[in-house]
N, C-alpha and C positions, 0 to 999 in steps of 0.2 A: 499577463498583466493582472488578471483576476486573482491569480495565485498569490501575488505579492500583497494585494489588498486583503485577502483572507488571512495571510500571515500577520499583517500589521494589526488587523482587527483582533485576532487571537492574542497577540502580545498586549494590546491595550486592555482587553478583558482580563487577562491574567494579572496585569499590574493593578487594576482596580480591585480584583479579588484579594490580592495580597494586602492592600491598604485597608480594606473593610474591617478585618478583625481587630485592628489597632484602635478603632473608635469604641467608646463605651456603648454597651447595649442600649441602655436608657437611663436617664437620671430621674430620681424620684422628685416629685414636686412637693411643695410645702403642704398642699392639701392631702396628698397621699401619706406624707410623714405624720401629719396630725391625726389621720384616721388610724394609723398604726399605733401611735402613742396612746390614743384613746382606748383602743382595743386592749393594749397592755395594762392600762389603769383599770379597766373594767374586768379583766381576766388575769389577775396576778398569778405568778408561778406558785405551784403547790395547791391551787384551788381555794385560796383564801378569799375573804370578802373583798368587794370592790374598794378601791382607794377613795377616800373622801377627805374634804377639807385641806389642811396644810400638807398632809402626806401626798394627796393627789396633785396639788400644785407643785410640790417639789419634784415629784416624778415627771410631770409634764415638762417642767423647765429643763430638767436634765435630759429628757428624751428628745426634746426639740432642739437642744444645743447642737452645734456643728462639731461635736467631738466624736472620735472614733475609738475611744478607749473607755467603755463603760465599767470595766472591772478594776481600774486603777493600775498602779505600776506593778511590774513583775517582781517576785521575791528573789529569784536567783536566775542564773543563766542555764539554758538547757544543757543537760548532761553533767552538771556539777551538783554535788550535794548541797542542800540548803536547809533552812530551818523548817520548811513546809513540806512534810511528807517523807523526807528521807530519814531512815532510821540511823541512830548514832552508831559510830564504829564500836564494835565490841572488842574487848581486850583479848589477846591471844591466850588460849588455855595453857596452863603450866604443866 
């Protein structure tokens, strides 16, 4: 009888362990996001000066928005030549 209880407990633990990775690790709170955005405004890429005035307000608005595409739309599809970065085809030598 104890053997069946141990097997059932093991099966239950295994089932819970399989469900656990499907849950998100943790969600960022608005306070954490604000701190991250403020850090970005105070320490811009390239070591430039802090953002101030209208530029800071614009940065903070975009940073706090619930968008996941900060770089805009893609130029081409992966693996295909596009206008960005791919050299043009050269003519065949004669």
